[in-house]
N, C-alpha and C positions, 0 to 999 in steps of 0.2 A: 929434306932440309927442312919442311916445316916441323916434322915429330921432332927433331933433333934441337929445337931451339922451345920448348913449349914447356910453359911451366905451371904442369895441369896433372890432376891425377885420374879423372878420368873423360870420354872422349863418343861421344855419340855420332856416328854418322848416317847419313841417309843416300842410298845412291853409290853405294860404295865401287872401287872396282871389284869384279871376281876375286872369290874367296882366293884360290891358288897362286893370284895376282899381290892379294896383300899378304898373306905368308911367305911372300918370297920379297917384298920390302922390309919385312919386319925384320928379317932375317938379315939383316944387312947389321954392320959395327953397327953405325950409328943410333940403330933403334931397337938394339934389344932386349931393352926394358918394357917394353911394352908387351900385352897378351890381348888376343884377339876372340871378339865372342861374334859368330854372326848365324844365321836363321838356316831355315831348308835353301839349298842352292836349286833355283839363283838366288840369292839374295837379294833387299834392296834396302840391307840397314846392318848396321854393323855396331860394336861397343869395341873401343879399345879404353886398356884398364893398365896401369902402373905394376908391376910383377910385385911388388911388396903387400898388394891390397890382396884381402883377402875377400873372395866371391863365390860364388855358385850358379850357376847357370842355374837357368828356371826350366823344368821339368814342361812338358806342352806345348814350349814358344816351338820348337824345332820345326812343327809342323806348321807355322806361320812364316813364310816366305818375304812377309812385309813388315815383321816384326824380330824384335830380338831384344832380351832384357835378363839382367845380373840380379843377384841379391846380395849385396854391399854389407858384411859386418861393421856396425857400430858402435857395438859396446855397452848401447842402452840399457835401463832397468826396464824400464815399459815396450819399450821395440828395440830388437837386438841387431833388426836389418832394416835398411834401403833398398826398394827397389826400383832401379832404373830400368829403363825400355829406353828401345830407338824405335822410328817407325817411319813409314813411310805408306802414305792411304795416294793410289795410286789416281788418275785423271785420264788415263787412256780406255776406260769402261770396260775392264776387264770384270769389276765389281763396282759395287756401291759404296758408297761412304759407311751405309750402314751396315753392311756387308762385313768390310775390311774392319770397325770395329766391336762388330758383334764377339769375334772368337777373344779381343783382348778383354772386353769386360770381366772373364772371374779369374785375369791376374791382378786386376787394381781393385776390387771392392773389399775393403775390410782391409787392407796393408799403406804402408806409410811408402809411397811412391814419387817419382818424379820420371815425367812423360816427357820426352823431345820428339817434336812429330813435323816431320813434314808434309804439312795436310793438305797439300792444294786447297784452301780452302779460307776463306775470312767472314766474317758478321760487323754488320755496320754498328752492334752494340762495344763490340770492343776497342771502337778508334774511329779517328775522324780524320780525313776520309778516307775506305780503303781503295787500293787501285786497282784491284780487281774486280772482273766482270759479276753478272746475275747470277752466272754457273758457281763462281765460287763463294758467293754470298748465298746462294741455297745449300752448297756442303757444310758451310760456316754454322746457318742454324743446326744442321745435325748433330755438327759436331758439340757445339755450344749446350745443348739438351741433353748428348752422353754424356758430356764430363759433370754437369749438375747434377745429373743423378748417381754420380759418382761421387760428388763431393770434391771434385778436383777445381782448384782453381788456378786462372789464366794468371802466369806471369809477365804477358810479354805488356810492353809500354808500350799505349798510343801514340805516343810524341815523338818513339823509337825511329829512324830512319829506316826502308823499305830492306825485308830480307833477302829477295830477290832481283837480281836484276838480266832481265834476258839478254842473248844478245843482238836479239831482231830489234828493230825500230818502228813505230808505226807510220802511216802515211805521209805525216810532216815532220818524220824525222826524229820525232820524240821518243824517250828511252821508255821501253813495260817494266815496271817495278811491280812489285807487290811483298805484301808481307803473310806470306802464308807459313813461316816455319813457327810454329806455337810451341811453348813450352808451357806446361801443367804440372799442380803438385799439390799431395793431399793437404788436407787442414794443418797435420803434425808436422810441415817442414816450413810452414810460412812464417814461422816465429824465426828459422835460421837461417832467412833470406839475408842477405849482404847485398847484393847486388844485381842486377840482369840487365846487361848492355849490347847492343850490335855494334860490330866492330871490324869496318870494311878492312881497314889498314893491317891486322892480324895476317900473318901468313900462311892459315889454312885461307882465308879469302881470296889471296892470289891464284889459287889453283882452283876455282870454283864460280860458278855464275851464283851461288848461294854465301851470305854472309856468317864468317862465325859468329858465334853467339857466346858470350862467356857469363858464367852463370855462377857465383861463388855463396857456398853455405855455410853455416858456422858449424863446427862439431859440437859445440854446446847452443841448446837454444836459450833466447833474449828471455828473462825473467820478466814475467808481465808485469805492469805499472799499475799499480790502482791507488786511486786518488783517494784520499784522505777521507772524503766522504762519503765511500763506496760502503753500503753495508752497516751504515750506522744507524739507520733507523729514522722513522718518521719525526719530520721537526711541528713540535707543534707550537705555531707559530700564539693561539690564544693565551697559551701558558704563561710563554715568555714575554708575552705583552703584560701581565699581570705582576710576574715579578720580576721586569726591570726597572719599575720605576722605585725610585730609591737604591738601587743598587749600587750605585756610583758614589753613596752619599760622603764616603768617606776621606773622599780626595777632590769633591767639588771646588772645595773652598781654594784650592793654590794658586797663587801669583804667579802665573806662567812666563811673566816681564822678566822676573828678579831669578829665572832660571837660564845656569846654563843649559849646553847640548847635551852634554851627558846625564844631568837631571830629567830634561825632558825626555830621551830616550828612556830613561828609567820608567818614569809617570807613562809613557805610551806601552811598553812593554809591560806593565801592570794593567792597565786597563783591557788590554790584547787578553790576558790568562784571564782574568775575572769575565768577559766576556765568552770566553770560550767554554769555561766550565760551566756556566750559566746554558749556553747551547747546550753543551752535552745532557745536565739535567733535566733538559726540555725537550730531549728527544725520544721516541716511544722505541719498544725495543724490536728489533728488526722481526719482520715475520719469519717463523720458518718454512720453508715449502714444504709442501704434502708429498708423500712418495706415492707410486703406482698403487690404484685399487688394487686389493686381494685376486679381483677376477680378470687384471690384465694380461694379454698374450702375448708371444711374439707374433704371430698372423696378425693381431690387429696393433701392432707396433708397428710390423712393415706397411699394413694398409694404410693408417695414420699418416705416417711419412708419405706414401705415394700420393695423398691429400695434398699435402702442404707442397708438394714437388708443384702437383697439377696447377694449383691457384698462383704459385710464382711464373708457372708456363704462360698463363693465362695472361698475367700483364706485360711478358717479355713479347707475346703475339699480337699486342691490341686486342684484346678479346674474340679471339680466334671462334668461331660458330664451333666447330670440331674438336675445339678443345675443354671448349665449355662444356661440351655432350662427355668429353670424357670425364672430365670433372665431378658432373652430377653422378654417372654411372659411381667414379669411386666413392662418393658421398652417399648413394643408394647402398653401396656394398659394405663401407663400414657401419652407418648406423642398422643395417638389418645384421652384420656379425655382433656387430655392439651386443646388440638385443638378445642373440642366442647366444652368446657367452653370460652372461648375466643371468641367464636364466639356467643355463644349466648350472652354474656353481650355486646357485640360490637353490634349488633342488638338492644339490649335492650336500648343501651343509645341513639344509631346513630337515633332511631325511633322519638326521643325525639328534635331533634336538628333541626329547622327551619331558622336559622339565618346562612350567610356564616362565619361568626365572630365565632360563635361559634364552626360550625365545625373547624376551623383551631386551636382554642384556647383546642378544642376537641384532633385533631392528637395529636399536642402538647403534651397534658397530656398523651396520650396515649403511647408514644415514650420515655416519659421518667420515665413510668411508669414499662416499658419492658426491663430496661437495666439492670437489676437483681438484686441481693442483696449481700451482703457479709456476712461470716458466723461468729462468736466471735471465736479470738485467744486464745488460751491455751496457759499459756507459760509454760517452765519447770520447775517451782513454783508445776502444781499439781502433776508430776512425783517425786519430794520429797517427797511431802507430802504423795503418795501412798509407797513408797518404807520405808519411814521413820516415821510413824505416831505420833509417842512420841522420846525424846531424853532418853534415858538411865542413870541409873548414872556410875559414874566413880568407876571402878574397883578399888581392893586396890592396883594392879599393876601399874595399869596408874595413880593413885592419887599419888605413888612414881616416877612414870616417870617424872610427872610432878613437883615436888619438887623438884626432883635433876636437873632436866631442868632450871628450876629458879635459883637456888645456882651457878652454871654455868654461868650463863649471868650475874647475879650479881657481879660474880667474874670480869669476861672479862671487864664489865664497868670499873672498878677501872681502869686497867691498860692501860697503853699508848700503841695508836694505830698504830699499823705498816705499814698497808695498805698502797700503791699507790695510788694518786689520781685517780680518775676515767679518764680515755683517752679520746679523742674525738672518733677515730677509734675504741677502745671497746666498746663505749656506740652507735655508728651508728650499727655497727656488733652485737649487742643483740637486737637491733629494728628488724633487720630482723629476727629474730628466734621470737618475737611474734605474735602469732596468732591475724589478724584482727576482727576476730568475736566471738572471746573468752570474756567471759561473767564479764559485766562491773560492777563496785562496787555501793555500797549504794548513792552516788551522780548522778544517770544516766548517768555519762561521755564515752561512749564509749571508746573502744580501738583504736578505728581508730583515734579520735581525740589526744587522750594521743601522739598518732606517730608521727602524722602530728605535732602536740605542740614540741614535741622534736625534729623534722627534721629542723623546723624551727630556736630555742632557742638551738644548742646542747651547746654550751660555756656555757651557764647560768646552762643547767641542769648537766653538768657536776660538776660543781663548785657546786650545788645543793646536789648532790647525792654523790662526796667526803664530805661533810660536815657531811652525815650520817654515813659514816663509820670512819669519825675522831672521830664523839662521840660514838661510836658503837649503835646506837640507829637511829629504823625509828618510826618519829609521828604516832603516835594512828591515825590520819586523813586519813593515806595511809592503814590500816591494812584491815579495813573492806571491806566484799568484798562477795559475792555469789557464793561458789562453791559446785556443787552436784557430789559426789562420788558414786563408788559402790564396793563391797570387792570383792576381789581378791580372787583364789584359791590357796590353800594352809594351811600351819600348822603356818602363820606369828598369832601372838593373834591380838587383837581388838585393843590394843593401840599402835601398834606399826605403822606409817602412812606409812609405803610400803606394809601394807595391802589392803590399798586404793587407788582403781585408778579414777583418776576423771574424767566426762565426759562431762564438761562445764564450 
C-alpha cells in the first residue's frame, strides 16, 4: 500500500524483509513497476527503482551484505552516471564501524555519489543536541572522518525531527529517539539539492520505527551565482582618491530644488554611471594564478591532500596529541618527498644542458616555477547558497505585511514632505559610521569609493539626498545590493525584519 501511493523514483531501504519476501510483494499488481536491487543474502539493505529508470548494479557490491548500490544514467556531459548507495552499519558487534566502511570506500572515491545509511551513529558536530549515547558519538566521529576523507557532504538538517523512535521507553517513560539515519552526497550533487526533510507522516513511516527521509534532487544543476565584483581586480584606493577630485564638476552646480522626480532619477543614474566607470579604471588587472610546477607529481598531490585533511582533523578533535603526531609525520614525509622530487627533476633536466646560455635560461625558468601558486578565492556567496538553497514562498502574514507597508508608503508619497534638508555636518557624521569593508552593490562599486566621493563633494550630495527626502522616494538604482543574513534566536516570526541579523 505504501509503494502504490508513492510519487518517487528511487527508494533506499535499510533492514528490509528477506529478498524472497520483497520479490513476492513486488509481484503484486499494484507494485509491478518497481525493480529490486539487493546485496548478498542475508542482505541488510536494498534499493527500489522504477522500471523506466535505466540503471546498472555495481560490480563488487554483492560481497557486502550490509550495502547495495546502483549506477543511474543521468545523461550529463561531464558525469554520465550518479551512484546511489544504501547501507546499514550494524551495532551488534559483528564488525566495527571502520570495517563496515572500509569495503565501501573503493565504490565512492572519485565518483558522483548519493549515500543513504542507517549508521547507528551520531556526532555532536552535526547538530544540537543528539539523543544518542557515547557509543553512538564514538561511531559518529569515525563516520565523519571517513566521509571527510572522501569529500562527502552531510545533508542532514540539525534542526529536523529525530529519524528513529524506539518502541521502548526509558525508566521515566520518556521516548527513546535518535538521529542515526544520515545522508551524504559528493560535492557535485550539492548544487542539485532542492530539499531534505524527515517526514513521519509518510506512508513508509507507518510501517517502521524509522522515519521516511524525502530527498529531492534537480536534474539540472543550479548555475553558480557569481557576484559582479568577483575577479574584477584589486581596487586602487590611492589612485581613485587622486582622480575623483573634480570628476563631477560638470553636474556640481545643478539646482535640485527645481527638479522633478524623473530629473532627479536621471541625475542619480548619471552619478552612478560615472562613479562605476571611474572605479573600473582604478582597478588593477586580476592576478592569473600560476599552474603547478613542472616537478609536481601525483604522489605529491596525494600527500599534500592528506596534510590538509589532517590539519582539519586537528581542529575537529580539539588538538588531539595523536592526530598532531600524524600531522607532523605527514609534513615530514611531504617535505622529504618534495626535496627528492625536485632533486630528481633537476638532475634529469641539467644533464641535458651543455650550453651556458641554456643554463642561464633554465635557472630563470626554475626560479619562476618555484614562486608558488595562489588558491582559488571563494566568496561569501557560496556561504549564502549553502544556508539558503532556495527561496521560500511568502507566508500569508508576510504577504499581508507587505501590502500594508505598500499602502502606507503610497499614502506618505502623496503628502508634503516636512523633513529638513540634509546638513553638511550630519552627512559627514554619518559617513564615519559606515563600515568601509561592508558589502558593495550590484554595480561592484566599493563602499570605500562611495565614502571618498561624498567626502570630496559633500555639498553636491547634501542637495541630492535632500531631494530624495523632498520627493519621499529613493531611486531604484540605489536599492540593489547583496545582503547575507542569519536568523536570530527568539520567538519573532520570519517576516519580521528584526528576526534576521546581517553578517555582511
